FIROBA-647211 format. One record per atom (N, C-alpha, C, O): x, y, z. Coordinates in pm, whole numbers, padded with zeros to 5 digits, always signed. Example, Ala and Ser with C-alpha at 12.3 -4.5 7.8 and 13.67 -1.06 7.14 Angstrom:
2
+01319-00569+00780 +01230-00450+00780 +01320-00330+00780 +01424-00332+00846 +01285-00225+00708 +01367-00106+00714 +01290+00003+00787 +01341+00114+00804 
//
This chain:
295
-01995-01484-03253 -01891-01404-03187 -01933-01338-03042 -02048-01308-03008 -01822-01323-02970 -01842-01265-02824 -01875-01138-02814 -01837-01053-02894 -01956-01115-02703 -01980-00968-02669 -01883-00890-02611 -01798-00948-02543 -01879-00780-02624 -01768-00726-02551 -01833-00581-02493 -01935-00528-02538 -01754-00532-02383 -01816-00396-02320 -01696-00290-02310 -01580-00327-02328 -01725-00171-02283 -01627-00070-02282 -01632-00034-02123 -01740-00009-02070 -01516-00032-02053 -01529+00002-01923 -01432+00128-01896 -01316+00133-01936 -01495+00223-01828 -01415+00333-01821 -01351+00337-01676 -01415+00328-01571 -01206+00355-01690 -01110+00342-01565 -01043+00481-01535 -00966+00530-01617 -01071+00535-01432 -00994+00647-01414 -00845+00624-01331 -00822+00521-01267 -00761+00724-01341 -00632+00693-01300 -00607+00803-01206 -00611+00922-01235 -00581+00753-01093 -00541+00871-00991 -00402+00844-00908 -00387+00746-00835 -00320+00925-00924 -00190+00905-00810 -00237+00959-00680 -00285+01068-00650 -00209+00843-00604 -00222+00846-00460 -00123+00874-00373 -00008+00854-00414 -00139+00915-00261 -00017+00974-00164 +00086+01079-00249 +00209+01071-00242 +00028+01158-00314 +00117+01246-00370 +00179+01353-00299 +00112+01424-00223 +00325+01374-00322 +00395+01472-00217 +00417+01602-00261 +00506+01625-00343 +00339+01698-00209 +00318+01839-00280 +00282+01839-00406 +00336+01912-00490 +00175+01749-00434 +00118+01750-00552 +00174+01685-00661 +00129+01691-00776 +00284+01614-00621 +00367+01559-00742 +00395+01420-00722 +00378+01382-00606 +00435+01335-00806 +00464+01207-00766 +00363+01112-00741 +00277+01094-00827 +00361+01043-00627 +00255+00939-00607 +00244+00803-00675 +00317+00773-00770 +00153+00722-00624 +00148+00595-00699 -00001+00599-00758 -00101+00640-00699 +00009+00543-00897 -00106+00563-00962 -00185+00415-00949 -00130+00307-00971 -00319+00431-00912 -00419+00323-00914 -00547+00342-01013 -00602+00451-01026 -00587+00230-01078 -00708+00257-01133 -00818+00255-01063 -00807+00180-00966 -00931+00311-01073 -01061+00327-01021 -01168+00296-01109 -01173+00367-01210 -01254+00208-01096 -01386+00173-01183 -01503+00195-01105 -01512+00120-01008 -01604+00287-01122 -01714+00271-01055 -01822+00206-01108 -01822+00165-01224 -01948+00190-01007 -02040+00122-01074 -02013-00032-01133 -02063-00082-01234 -01927-00085-01048 -01874-00239-01088 -01959-00319-01044 -01911-00433-01043 -02069-00316-01005 -02182-00439-00979 -02181-00553-01028 -02175-00660-00969 -02189-00525-01172 -02232-00641-01248 -02106-00691-01338 -02121-00737-01451 -01972-00674-01269 -01855-00706-01317 -01833-00853-01249 -01860-00854-01129 -01799-00944-01290 -01766-01058-01235 -01593-01043-01194 -01518-00960-01246 -01561-01126-01107 -01415-01147-01070 -01338-01146-01179 -01240-01074-01195 -01390-01238-01270 -01310-01259-01409 -01286-01142-01476 -01174-01100-01505 -01414-01077-01505 -01399-00906-01581 -01295-00828-01473 -01201-00767-01522 -01309-00830-01356 -01224-00729-01314 -01069-00789-01312 -00974-00711-01324 -01051-00899-01300 -00922-00934-01326 -00863-00882-01463 -00760-00816-01476 -00958-00931-01573 -00908-00878-01716 -00862-00733-01703 -00750-00691-01732 -00979-00651-01649 -00953-00511-01654 -00802-00478-01574 -00716-00408-01626 -00790-00530-01461 -00680-00479-01371 -00535-00536-01464 -00432-00468-01463 -00541-00639-01523 -00432-00681-01633 -00415-00568-01721 -00306-00511-01723 -00517-00528-01798 -00513-00460-01915 -00486-00301-01871 -00440-00222-01953 -00512-00269-01761 -00467-00134-01701 -00319-00151-01663 -00244-00057-01688 -00266-00271-01599 -00146-00285-01602 -00064-00205-01482 +00059-00198-01475 -00159-00146-01389 -00103-00079-01275 -00080-00181-01152 -00136-00290-01157 -00013-00153-01064 -00005-00246-00939 -00141-00292-00891 -00171-00410-00881 -00220-00192-00863 -00381-00243-00827 -00474-00147-00889 -00447-00030-00915 -00603-00217-00913 -00727-00122-00953 -00797-00161-00868 -00797-00278-00829 -00887-00052-00814 -01019-00084-00724 -01132-00076-00808 -01133-00008-00910 -01261-00169-00753 -01365-00190-00810 -01476-00143-00714 -01509-00207-00614 -01528-00030-00749 -01656+00015-00648 -01780-00028-00683 -01808-00029-00803 -01877-00071-00588 -01988-00118-00607 -02071-00100-00469 -02013-00067-00366 -02198-00120-00474 -02286-00094-00364 -02259-00167-00267 -02210-00275-00300 -02277-00144-00123 -02271-00233-00024 -02411-00236+00065 -02481-00135+00072 -02440-00336+00120 -02555-00352+00223 -02503-00304+00354 -02587-00258+00432 -02372-00307+00392 -02333-00293+00508 -02227-00172+00536 -02193-00139+00649 -02183-00115+00422 -02094+00002+00443 -02147+00087+00322 -02236+00048+00246 -02077+00217+00313 -02103+00309+00232 -02069+00256+00088 -02146+00285-00004 -01944+00170+00061 -01933+00132-00055 -01873-00010-00067 -01814-00034+00038 -01866-00107-00148 -01797-00216-00142 -01671-00196-00253 -01695-00142-00361 -01550-00238-00222 -01453-00242-00296 -01360-00354-00299 -01304-00397-00198 -01345-00396-00410 -01248-00506-00451 -01122-00472-00512 -01127-00379-00592 -01011-00523-00492 -00890-00478-00530 -00805-00604-00606 -00766-00709-00554 -00790-00562-00742 -00729-00662-00842 -00563-00609-00847 -00540-00488-00843 -00466-00693-00854 -00354-00676-00924 -00360-00721-01040 -00464-00779-01071 -00250-00707-01141 -00260-00755-01291 -00286-00914-01265 -00336-00977-01358 -00255-00981-01147 -00248-01135-01167 -00354-01202-01046 -00377-01322-01050 -00407-01126-00954 -00473-01194-00858 -00554-01075-00752 -00521-00957-00741 -00642-01127-00698 -00732-01029-00596 -00654-00998-00456 -00593-01095-00410 -00651-00920-00410 -00608-00897-00261 -00713-00834-00177 -00813-00775-00218 -00673-00856-00044 -00783-00823+00054 -00772-00644+00063 -00880-00586+00053 -00669-00571+00077 -00675-00450+00079 -00559-00384+00014 -00450-00439-00001 -00587-00268-00023 -00484-00179-00092 -00507-00039-00061 -00615+00015-00084 -00378+00041+00008 -00399+00128+00052 -00417+00257-00035 -00503+00344-00022 -00288+00246-00153 -00308+00358-00242 -00431+00361-00337 -00459+00466-00395 -00506+00244-00353 -00609+00228-00438 -00738+00285-00366 -00828+00346-00423 -00733+00255-00233 -00846+00315-00153 -00827+00459-00129 -00931+00524-00122 -00708+00527-00113 -00708+00663-00106 -00734+00732-00260 -00780+00846-00268 -00706+00666-00361 -00750+00719-00489 -00891+00708-00490 -00939+00815-00525 -00982+00620-00465 -01119+00585-00465 -01164+00683-00405 -01232+00759-00474 -01148+00712-00285 -01224+00801-00173 -01178+00921-00209 -01258+01011-00183 -01082+00956-00258 -01045+01099-00286 -01131+01150-00425 -01171+01264-00450 -01145+01029-00501 -01219+01073-00660 -01348+01074-00616 -01408+01157-00685 -01441+01010-00515 -01555+01014-00487 -01569+01146-00415 -01670+01209-00448 -01505+01193-00341 -01508+01326-00280 -01489+01440-00391 -01554+01543-00372 -01424+01436-00482 -01400+01500-00592 -01525+01535-00680 -01559+01646-00721 -01580+01421-00698 -01720+01414-00783 -01834+01462-00719 -01936+01488-00783 -01825+01479-00587 -01936+01536-00510 -02006+01406-00449 -02093+01427-00364 -01983+01301-00476 -02065+01166-00445 -02039+01148-00280 -02123+01092-00209 -01940+01192-00238 -01909+01149-00110 -01884+01294-00024 -01784+01365-00042 -01997+01326+00075 -01996+01468+00117 -01955+01460+00267 -01925+01564+00324 -01952+01361+00323 -01943+01374+00473 -01792+01321+00486 -01731+01261+00397 -01744+01352+00611 -01592+01331+00662 -01566+01172+00694 -01456+01123+00667 -01655+01106+00744 -01649+00980+00784 -01718+00878+00704 -01840+00896+00702 -01677+00779+00640 -01710+00683+00525 -01677+00553+00564 -01621+00547+00673 -01695+00446+00504 -01666+00320+00538 -01640+00239+00395 -01705+00272+00296 -01556+00149+00392 -01561+00048+00280 -01568-00124+00329 -01502-00163+00425 -01644-00205+00259 -01661-00340+00270 -01554-00394+00164 -01533-00355+00049 -01490-00497+00240 -01402-00578+00146 -01398-00708+00179 -01447-00732+00290 -01355-00802+00118 -01320-00944+00134 -01265-00978+00269 -01286-01088+00320 -01195-00887+00327 -01147-00915+00476 -01245-00819+00575 -01197-00777+00680 -01344-00795+00548 -01438-00701+00647 -01446-00593+00624 -01430-00560+00506 -01474-00496+00719 -01504-00354+00696 -01417-00275+00756 -01372-00319+00862 -01370-00147+00713 -01283-00054+00745 -01329+00089+00742 -01387+00124+00639 -01311+00179+00839 -01342+00300+00842 -01270+00393+00739 -01154+00363+00711 -01318+00490+00686 -01266+00591+00598 -01285+00722+00659 -01396+00763+00692 -01153+00803+00677 -01176+00943+00727 -01114+01027+00615 -01009+00997+00559 -01192+01139+00587 -01176+01237+00492 -01123+01379+00566 -01204+01443+00633 -01007+01418+00553 -00966+01558+00602 -00929+01652+00498 -00815+01640+00454 -01008+01749+00447 -00964+01815+00346 -00976+01739+00219 -01082+01682+00193 -00868+01735+00134 -00824+01670+00023 -00762+01542+00072 -00725+01460-00013 -00747+01518+00194 -00678+01376+00229 -00797+01244+00271 -00907+01262+00324 -00757+01156+00244 -00846+01010+00276 -00763+00941+00338 -00651+00921+00290 -00802+00886+00467 -00742+00782+00553 -00792+00685+00549 -00912+00691+00519 -00739+00557+00575 -00779+00429+00591 -00769+00366+00683 -00653+00357+00723 -00882+00286+00770 -00844+00238+00889 -00753+00077+00876 -00777+00003+00780 -00681+00050+00952 -00628-00062+00965 -00611-00127+01113 -00585-00066+01216 -00627-00241+01101 -00620-00299+01232 -00487-00310+01325 -00376-00318+01271 -00498-00312+01438 -00386-00346+01540 -00283-00417+01485 -00312-00504+01402 -00143-00394+01522 -00042-00472+01444 -00017-00609+01506 -00033-00607+01628 +00017-00722+01459 +00056-00850+01495 +00195-00879+01443 +00219-00866+01323 +00285-00917+01525 +00409-00927+01494 +00457-01092+01484 +00416-01174+01566 +00524-01120+01401 +00601-01252+01374 +00737-01270+01344 +00790-01220+01244 +00792-01336+01422 +00968-01337+01399 +00997-01412+01296 +00942-01520+01275 +01079-01365+01226 +01135-01440+01080 +01277-01453+01118 +01349-01439+01019 +01340-01474+01222 +01475-01450+01243 +01554-01578+01150 +01657-01573+01083 +01459-01693+01178 +01534-01837+01093 +01557-01819+00960 +01624-01900+00895 +01499-01704+00905 +01492-01656+00747 +01588-01578+00725 +01628-01583+00609 +01660-01482+00815 +01718-01359+00784 +01831-01388+00688 +01852-01300+00604 +01898-01481+00685 +02024-01479+00574 +01941-01507+00441 +01983-01455+00337 +01838-01577+00438 +01758-01575+00290 +01705-01422+00260 +01726-01365+00153 +01635-01366+00366 +01594-01241+00335 +01708-01157+00274 +01708-01116+00159 +01799-01139+00358 +01913-01057+00322 +01974-01092+00193 +02008-00998+00122 +01994-01213+00150 +02046-01257+00016 +01944-01193-00083 +01989-01116-00169 +01781-01224-00075 +01724-01163-00155 +01736-01012-00192 +01677-00964-00289 +01816-00941-00109 +01806-00817-00153 +01958-00773-00170 +01986-00654-00157 +02051-00858-00198 +02177-00824-00208 +02244-00765-00097 +02338-00690-00124 +02210-00786+00041 +02230-00712+00149 +02329-00808+00255 +02322-00931+00260 +02397-00746+00315 +02482-00797+00427 +02407-00778+00570 +02317-00699+00594 +02466-00867+00657 +02419-00842+00801 +02472-00665+00847 +02405-00585+00912 +02572-00651+00805 +02641-00516+00862 +02527-00408+00780 +02525-00291+00817 +02463-00438+00704 +02360-00340+00629 +02239-00289+00702 +02182-00181+00686 +02208-00397+00793 +02089-00376+00857 +02130-00293+01008 +02229-00315+01077 +02008-00182+01036 +02038-00117+01144 +02061-00212+01283 +02016-00324+01308 +02150-00122+01366 +02199-00212+01478 +02083-00207+01588 +02044-00100+01633 +02037-00318+01624 +01937-00326+01753 +01792-00349+01689 +01695-00351+01764 +01777-00364+01561 +01650-00351+01478 +01631-00484+01412 +01709-00524+01326 +01516-00559+01457 +01512-00682+01387 +01437-00670+01285 +01359-00575+01282 +01442-00767+01173 +01376-00791+01075 +01218-00874+01120 +01204-00975+01189 +01141-00814+01072 +00980-00859+01161 +00875-00866+01038 +00864-00784+00947 +00820-00953+01054 +00676-00984+00978 +00563-00893+01044 +00519-00933+01152 +00525-00806+01006 +00385-00728+01072 +00265-00716+00969 +00275-00688+00850 +00154-00744+01040 +00028-00756+00994 -00055-00666+01054 -00088-00680+01172 -00108-00538+00958 -00223-00472+01003 -00336-00486+00912 -00420-00396+00908 -00345-00583+00843 -00442-00604+00751 -00386-00689+00640 -00443-00794+00611 -00285-00655+00582 -00182-00720+00485 -00062-00755+00560 -00035-00706+00670 +00008-00840+00499 +00130-00891+00575 +00251-00837+00470 +00244-00834+00347 +00356-00797+00548 +00473-00745+00498 +00580-00774+00612 +00569-00772+00734 +00701-00806+00515 +00831-00797+00624 +00899-00696+00623 +00949-00658+00517 +00919-00625+00745 +00982-00508+00760 +01113-00524+00780 +01161-00599+00865 +01197-00436+00680 +01355-00462+00698 +01419-00334+00733 +01389-00233+00669 +01501-00331+00824 +01554-00187+00848 +01690-00202+00803 +01761-00296+00840 +01730-00107+00720 +01869-00087+00675 +01952+00048+00758 +01895+00121+00839 +02044+00055+00732 +02138+00162+00826 +02123+00296+00758 +02099+00400+00821 +02136+00290+00644 +02132+00424+00580 +02038+00447+00439 +01981+00353+00384 +02034+00560+00399 +01984+00596+00261 +02061+00530+00137 +02003+00491+00036 +02206+00523+00159 +02275+00482+00051 +02267+00322+00033 +02288+00267-00075 +02233+00251+00159 +02210+00105+00158 +02087+00097+00083 +02081+00026-00017 +01986+00167+00126 +01840+00165+00070 +01849+00159-00074 +01810+00065-00143 +01910+00280-00123 +01912+00298-00278 +01986+00198-00347 +01945+00169-00459 +02087+00139-00304 +02163+00034-00355 +02118-00115-00366 +02185-00212-00402 +02002-00108-00330 +01954-00264-00313 +01924-00339-00442 +01840-00294-00520 +01988-00447-00468 +01957-00531-00575 +01882-00650-00559 +01939-00751-00519 +01746-00650-00589 +01648-00743-00561 +01668-00867-00636 +01702-00858-00754 +01651-00988-00579 +01648-01108-00642 +01467-01151-00639 +01406-01208-00548 +01426-01111-00745 +01282-01123-00742 +01233-01271-00721 +01148-01297-00637 +01284-01358-00793 +01253-01502-00787 +01254-01547-00610 +01160-01607-00560 +01369-01509-00537 +01396-01531-00416 +01295-01481-00331 +01239-01556-00251 +01260-01342-00342 +01157-01284-00268 +01038-01306-00287 +00959-01281-00196 +00992-01359-00408 +00865-01440-00440 +00870-01573-00355 +00769-01607-00292 +00986-01648-00352 +00955-01758-00256 +00953-01731-00124 +00883-01807-00056 +01014-01637-00065 +00972-01612+00067 +00846-01543+00092 +00794-01548+00204 +00791-01476-00012 +00687-01418+00025 +00551-01553+00023 +00453-01564+00097 +00592-01627-00076 +00516-01765-00068 +00514-01812+00042 +00408-01835+00099 +00627-01835+00094 +00636-01914+00228 +00550-01849+00349 +00492-01920+00431 +00546-01695+00352 +00487-01641+00475 +00352-01562+00433 +00294-01475+00498 +00318-01617+00303 +00172-01561+00266 +00185-01392+00263 +00093-01327+00313 +00290-01330+00211 +00319-01182+00203 +00262-01131+00095 +00236-01190-00010 +00242-01002+00127 +00231-00880-00013 +00367-00881-00060 +00392-00898-00179 +00459-00863+00031 +00579-00806-00018 +00709-00766+00088 +00684-00785+00207 +00806-00729+00064 +00917-00686+00139 +00888-00515+00154 +00856-00444+00059 +00903-00473+00275 +00915-00316+00295 +01040-00266+00353 +01041-00239+00473 +01144-00249+00284 +01257-00205+00336 +01281-00043+00360 +01269+00041+00270 +01315-00015+00489 +01324+00123+00522 +01437+00178+00578 +01513+00094+00625 +01474+00301+00588 +01592+00357+00653 +01516+00497+00717 +01424+00564+00669 +01587+00512+00840 +01539+00648+00939 +01653+00718+00927 +01653+00817+01000 +01765+00702+00852 +01847+00790+00853 +01827+00903+00728 +01866+00884+00613 +01770+01007+00770 +01692+01098+00652 +01758+01240+00672 +01780+01302+00776 +01781+01271+00551 +01812+01434+00526 +01698+01530+00572 +01724+01642+00617 +01578+01487+00558 +01450+01584+00585 +01411+01531+00725 +01381+01415+00750 +01415+01635+00812 +01406+01600+00964 +01278+01589+00995 +01248+01541+01104 +01175+01632+00902 +01034+01635+00934 +00956+01491+00885 +00838+01467+00914 +01041+01403+00807 +01013+01281+00775 +01077+01155+00847 +01195+01156+00881 +00998+01053+00866 +01033+00951+00945 +01097+00820+00917 +01140+00740+01001 +01098+00807+00773 +01153+00707+00724 +01126+00703+00582 +01014+00730+00538 +01233+00666+00499 +01227+00634+00360 +01218+00502+00316 +01284+00420+00380 +01144+00459+00211 +01095+00317+00221 +01099+00273+00066 +01064+00346-00027 +01147+00145+00055 +01116+00059-00086 +01038-00046-00063 +01067-00122+00030 +00913-00071-00152 +00842-00216-00141 +00845-00285-00271 +00820-00235-00380 +00885-00425-00241 +00885-00524-00375 +00791-00630-00345 +00797-00699-00243 +00704-00641-00437 +00597-00736-00414 +00579-00821-00543 +00477-00819-00612 +00699-00902-00571 +00661-00980-00689 +00575-01073-00704 +00516-01098-00809 +00562-01138-00585 +00437-01232-00569 +00307-01197-00639 +00232-01286-00678 +00278-01051-00658 +00162-01007-00713 +00205-00898-00829 +00146-00791-00840 +00304-00934-00908 +00364-00884-01023 +00394-00725-00980 +00373-00632-01058 +00437-00710-00868 +00465-00546-00823 +00582-00572-00805 +00615-00637-00706 +00693-00521-00914 +00849-00518-00917 +00879-00417-00793 +00945-00451-00695 +00826-00296-00809 +00843-00207-00717 +00735-00084-00704 +00690-00036-00809 +00700-00042-00601 +00571+00027-00590 +00623+00181-00519 +00710+00192-00432 +00545+00289-00583 +00579+00415-00546 +00521+00462-00406 +00573+00554-00343 +00423+00398-00368 +00361+00418-00217 +00273+00308-00208 +00220+00256-00306 +00253+00262-00065 +00206+00153-00006 +00158+00188+00100 +00232+00217+00194 +00040+00193+00109 -00022+00242+00232 -00047+00139+00330 -00052+00164+00451 -00066+00012+00277 -00091-00109+00367 +00019-00152+00431 +00010-00234+00522 +00156-00091+00383 +00278-00134+00426 +00312-00033+00503 +00377-00071+00600 +00290+00104+00498 +00344+00213+00574 +00267+00205+00701 +00324+00262+00794 +00171+00158+00727 +00073+00106+00873 +00172+00039+00942 +00225+00090+01040 +00210-00098+00890 +00306-00192+00960 +00425-00112+00981 +00441-00106+01103 +00504-00055+00929 +00626+00017+00944 +00589+00136+01065 +00667+00157+01158 +00464+00207+01050 +00464+00314+01179 +00448+00229+01294 +00515+00262+01392 +00372+00122+01305 +00370+00042+01422 +00506-00014+01472 +00538-00010+01590 +00590-00069+01366 +00727-00094+01416 +00805+00002+01485 +00867-00016+01590 +00796+00120+01408 +00887+00215+01469 +00832+00258+01612 +00917+00295+01693 +00699+00257+01652 +00634+00267+01758 +00678+00180+01868 +00726+00217+01974 +00653+00043+01825 +00662-00061+01920 +00821-00117+01925 +00878-00145+02030 +00876-00127+01802 +00993-00190+01820 +01142-00098+01825 +01250-00137+01870 +01111+00028+01768 +01225+00113+01774 +01186+00209+01877 +01269+00295+01905 +01071+00211+01941 +01047+00286+02059 +01026+00439+02052 +01040+00518+02146 +00986+00470+01909 +00960+00598+01885 +00829+00639+01916 +00739+00610+01837 +00800+00711+02033 +00667+00725+02072 +00613+00857+02041 +00627+00964+02100 +00544+00825+01928 +00460+00961+01851 +00333+00900+01801 +00325+00778+01803 +00247+00961+01762 +00136+00903+01730 +00109+00951+01564 +00004+00918+01508 +00205+01024+01501 +00185+01054+01371 +00297+01038+01283 +00399+01094+01323 +00304+00987+01194 +00456+00918+01134 +00430+00947+00980 +00330+00904+00923 +00546+01035+00905 +00517+01061+00757 +00630+00969+00721 +00736+00960+00784 +00595+00896+00607 +00673+00781+00560 +00661+00834+00388 +00561+00855+00320 +00805+00843+00356 +00807+00869+00201 +00858+00732+00145 +00923+00648+00207 +00812+00727+00000 +00845+00607-00071 +00853+00652-00224 +00782+00741-00270 +00942+00585-00291 +00940+00592-00431 +01040+00683-00520 +01033+00703-00641 +01138+00736-00421 +01248+00832-00477 +01331+00747-00539 +01385+00790-00641 +01361+00617-00498 +01484+00509-00576 +01416+00435-00675 +01479+00343-00728 +01317+00454-00705 +01276+00373-00831 +01331+00417-00943 +01373+00532-00953 +01337+00309-01059 +01393+00350-01196 +01345+00467-01256 +01419+00540-01322 +01219+00491-01238 +01158+00606-01273 +01088+00673-01154 +00969+00652-01130 +01169+00758-01077 +01124+00816-00932 +00987+00854-00930 +00936+00913-01025 +00938+00830-00849 +00791+00912-00805 +00776+00918-00644 +00717+00833-00577 +00833+01021-00599 +00830+01052-00480 +00687+01061-00420 +00602+01131-00475 +00661+00988-00305 +00521+00986-00250 +00547+00998-00088 +00654+00975-00031 +00419+01041-00027 +00426+01074+00102 +00284+01008+00164 +00172+01032+00121 +00323+00906+00293 +00204+00863+00323 +00202+00874+00482 +00289+00831+00558 +00089+00938+00515 +00083+00990+00660 +00021+00846+00747 -00056+00770+00687 +00052+00825+00850 -00021+00715+00944 -00006+00773+01074 +00100+00797+01132 -00155+00799+01124 -00186+00822+01271 -00222+00713+01335 -00303+00635+01286 -00168+00696+01449 -00174+00573+01542 -00277+00612+01662 -00276+00723+01715 -00362+00511+01696 -00457+00541+01807 -00373+00477+01912 -00340+00359+01899 -00338+00544+02008 -00274+00474+02133 -00341+00476+02246 -00391+00586+02270 -00364+00382+02335 -00433+00364+02436 -00329+00275+02545 -00291+00160+02520 -00292+00350+02669 -00195+00280+02740 -00073+00202+02690 -00034+00086+02703 -00027+00320+02623 +00100+00277+02537 +00086+00158+02447 +00183+00090+02414 -00033+00134+02410 -00058+00010+02302 -00153+00072+02190 -00257+00133+02215 -00096+00044+02051 -00160+00059+01933 -00302-00019+01934 -00315-00141+01950 -00390+00062+01916 -00551+00001+01894 -00578-00025+01772 -00625-00136+01745 -00556+00064+01676 -00591+00113+01540 -00501+00205+01475 -00426+00280+01538 -00506+00200+01359 -00441+00318+01292 -00491+00343+01173 -00551+00256+01110 -00472+00476+01124 -00528+00510+00971 -00406+00573+00897 -00331+00656+00949 -00394+00524+00765 -00311+00567+00682 -00360+00620+00553 -00428+00558+00472 -00322+00734+00542 -00361+00834+00419 -00274+00927+00357 -00154+00942+00381 -00356+01000+00261 -00251+01105+00189 -00385+01136+00079 -00503+01100+00082 -00304+01223-00021 -00385+01270-00114 -00389+01213-00228 -00281+01174-00274 -00515+01193-00306 -00496+01146-00453 -00539+01261-00570 -00633+01339-00555 -00478+01256-00653 -00507+01352-00778 -00547+01282-00900 -00475+01190-00937 -00654+01311-00969 -00667+01232-01088 -00591+01282-01213 -00585+01402-01241 -00533+01184-01288 -00443+01213-01386 -00480+01180-01517 -00430+01236-01614 -00578+01077-01525 -00637+01054-01656 -00721+00964-01671 -00772+00941-01561 -00779+00875-01777 -00864+00806-01813 -00840+00712-01911 -00800+00757-02018 -00856+00583-01902 -00839+00475-01981 -00999+00389-02015 -01089+00360-01936 -00988+00370-02139 -01108+00285-02173 -01054+00143-02231 -00976+00118-02323 -01129+00053-02136 -01079-00081-02149 -01198-00180-02231 -01313-00182-02188 -01163-00247-02333 -01260-00370-02395 -01222-00466-02309 -01109-00487-02267 -01349-00540-02278 -01363-00665-02202 -01472-00776-02267 -01581-00742-02314 -01437-00877-02263 -01560-00986-02311 -01632-00994-02186 -01586-00992-02071 -01783-01006-02233 -01866-01023-02140 -01956-01155-02198 -02048-01201-02131 
//
């Protein structure tokens, strides 16, 4: 008979908006002795869009590995916020500046009160105009649904997302995704997924409302995506010429089960150029799971 082990998984909602909503992520501490196969099994059984595994690092404060239910990814914004919020709540993390080691290098973490912020890289832009019709078809959209003067653009600040600007909240709400086609386009461009947004908002203090579809990673729709909000904030600054250094991005209100979330993105600007950015928010512990795995 095989040997099994029980793993404690903390569930935290990250990017909560006024202590409500948010995007749930799993957090597993003391993951040093877990193999990638173990981690994938755990993430699959947890069933959330991402689970973070925390282990010791020789070069940063902590090493974080992120797994969706079907594969490992380099970075995850909401699972990072969940992890560092939890470490702060436990008293393990006492300082306001920390760091994480990932399979894609190191990132700085900043904590401001109950908020955790994750460093992302300066943006890289790629033209995807040659696939515009295919992208629109995958969302059930027409050219007239796109914001005037705003191109569909692939943006990378750590993970790759196609940013799609639509003209109104009504268009955003009524998107009908073709997940097979989104998956094919995501494979072609090596994406995490699509980040669709409108800046036609009722709330004047918010900068954009968004939806994220990532079927390539078994993410049908996500309530908050920190690694997509970063690219969007860069797009708003560089492409739409909205010259400010803090953007408030809301997400999750148009899901089948709404979970309104708030992502704060701070840009570091030097000579009108983004050099780095921090995306963050608040994480609140919700529950705990016990997962049995084979070892």
